[in-house]
C-alpha positions as CSV (number, residue, x, y, z in Angstrom):
1,M,24.9,-68.5,203.6
2,Q,28.3,-67.6,202.5
3,K,29.2,-65.5,200.6
4,N,31.9,-66.7,197.2
5,N,33.3,-63.8,196.2
6,K,36.6,-65.4,194.5
7,L,36.7,-65.3,190.6
8,V,38.7,-68.1,189.0
9,Y,39.6,-67.6,185.6
10,S,40.3,-71.2,183.9
11,T,42.0,-71.1,180.2
12,D,43.9,-74.4,178.2
13,Q,46.2,-72.5,177.2
14,G,47.0,-70.1,179.6
15,R,46.9,-65.8,179.1
16,I,46.1,-65.7,175.5
17,K,47.3,-62.5,174.1
18,T,46.4,-60.3,171.2
19,E,48.5,-59.1,168.4
20,E,47.8,-55.1,167.9
21,V,47.7,-54.2,164.4
22,K,48.4,-50.7,163.8
23,P,46.5,-49.4,161.1
24,Q,48.5,-48.0,157.7
25,A,48.0,-44.8,155.4
26,P,46.0,-46.2,152.7
27,S,47.6,-46.3,149.8
28,G,46.2,-43.4,147.0
29,D,46.7,-42.2,143.6
30,G,49.7,-39.7,144.4
31,K,47.4,-36.7,144.8
32,V,47.3,-35.3,147.8
33,R,43.3,-33.5,148.1
34,V,42.3,-30.0,150.2
35,K,39.2,-29.6,150.6
36,R,36.5,-28.0,152.6
37,E,33.8,-28.7,155.5
38,T,31.6,-28.1,157.1
39,K,29.2,-30.9,158.1
40,G,29.4,-32.1,162.0
41,R,30.5,-28.8,162.6
42,K,27.9,-26.5,163.1
43,G,28.3,-24.7,160.3
44,A,32.6,-23.9,161.4
45,G,34.5,-24.8,158.9
46,V,38.1,-26.9,158.3
47,S,40.1,-27.5,155.9
48,I,41.1,-31.3,155.4
49,V,44.1,-32.7,153.9
50,E,43.5,-35.8,153.1
51,G,45.9,-38.9,150.6
52,L,49.3,-38.3,151.8
53,S,50.8,-41.6,152.3
54,L,54.0,-41.1,155.1
55,D,54.2,-42.6,158.5
56,E,52.4,-42.0,161.1
57,K,55.9,-39.9,162.3
58,A,55.7,-38.1,159.4
59,F,52.4,-37.9,159.9
60,K,52.3,-35.6,162.8
61,I,55.3,-33.6,161.5
62,L,53.6,-32.6,158.4
63,A,49.7,-31.5,160.3
64,K,52.1,-29.6,163.2
65,Q,54.2,-27.7,160.4
66,L,50.2,-26.6,158.3
67,K,48.8,-25.7,162.2
68,Q,51.7,-23.8,162.5
69,H,51.7,-22.1,159.2
70,C,48.1,-21.2,158.5
71,G,48.6,-20.2,162.6
72,T,45.6,-22.0,164.1
73,G,44.6,-25.2,165.5
74,G,44.1,-29.2,164.0
75,T,44.0,-32.2,164.6
76,I,44.7,-35.8,162.9
77,K,41.2,-38.2,162.7
78,N,42.0,-41.5,160.0
79,F,45.1,-40.6,157.9
80,T,43.4,-36.9,156.8
81,I,44.4,-33.8,159.1
82,E,41.9,-31.6,159.7
83,I,43.2,-27.6,160.0
84,Q,40.3,-24.9,161.7
85,G,39.2,-22.2,159.7
86,D,39.6,-21.9,155.6
87,H,43.1,-22.1,154.6
88,R,43.0,-23.9,151.1
89,D,45.5,-21.2,149.6
90,K,47.7,-21.6,152.3
91,I,48.3,-25.3,152.8
92,V,48.5,-25.9,148.8
93,A,51.1,-23.4,148.4
94,F,52.8,-25.2,151.5
95,L,52.2,-28.5,150.0
96,I,53.6,-27.7,146.6
97,S,56.8,-26.0,148.4
98,K,57.4,-29.1,150.3
99,G,57.1,-30.9,147.3
100,F,53.9,-32.8,147.0
101,N,51.4,-33.2,144.0
102,T,48.3,-31.2,146.0
103,V,45.0,-30.4,143.9
104,K,42.3,-27.9,145.7
105,S,39.0,-30.3,145.6
106,G,35.6,-29.4,146.2
107,G,34.2,-26.2,145.4
């Protein structure tokens, strides 16, 4: 008995490519909100910055500046910036100095 190990792909239109759609920043109400969250982080708090309507490159630059200003790590997830620790006051002051309409939300 002979094994046939050759795979054959057949389509009517040839190779089909799907267009990649880059996610875009959500348009908000013009206010940048800074909040603290511990949910799902085993009690460790992070400061979350959301509501920024910037392009991807400017978003990464601002995240890097915030991390350096606070002297801590952080990340970008779904067009929000997460900074490790409770640095809400520093972040709000920094963003206001950069010209953003910033409010501190939550408790």
